[in-house]
C-alpha positions in Angstrom: 184.4 -1.9 38.0 185.2 -5.5 38.6 189.0 -5.5 38.5 188.8 -2.5 41.5 186.4 -4.6 43.3 188.9 -7.5 43.5 191.2 -5.4 44.1 189.6 -3.7 47.0 188.7 -7.0 48.0 192.3 -8.6 48.5 193.4 -5.7 50.3 191.0 -6.4 53.0 191.8 -10.2 52.7 195.2 -9.0 53.2 195.1 -6.6 56.4 192.7 -9.8 57.7 195.5 -11.9 57.3 197.9 -9.6 59.2 195.2 -8.6 61.7 195.2 -12.6 62.4 199.1 -12.8 62.2 199.6 -10.6 64.9 196.7 -11.0 67.1 198.3 -14.6 67.4 201.7 -13.2 68.1 200.3 -11.5 71.2 199.8 -14.9 73.2 200.9 -18.2 73.6 199.1 -21.1 72.8 197.6 -23.9 70.5 194.7 -21.4 69.5 196.9 -18.2 68.7 199.3 -20.8 66.9 196.2 -22.0 64.4 195.3 -18.6 63.8 198.7 -17.5 62.8 198.5 -20.7 60.4 194.9 -19.1 59.0 196.9 -15.8 58.0 200.2 -17.3 56.9 198.1 -19.2 54.4 195.8 -16.4 53.4 198.8 -14.1 52.6 200.6 -17.6 50.4 197.2 -17.5 48.9 197.6 -13.8 47.7 201.3 -14.2 46.6 200.3 -17.9 44.9 197.2 -15.2 43.1 199.6 -12.5 42.4 202.1 -15.2 41.0 199.6 -16.8 39.0 199.5 -14.2 35.9 203.7 -14.5 35.2 203.6 -17.9 35.0 
């Protein structure tokens, strides 16, 4: 049960990060670049969390 909840939270977090990246690409500015960087950082965090099991 606990593993399933974490998996759902990871999917929601992934979708949120993708939203930040795609929403930041629509216009040009400092705030949009900042939101893209936050989204990319979130994706890197998810990738690190996934790869942590295999090292």
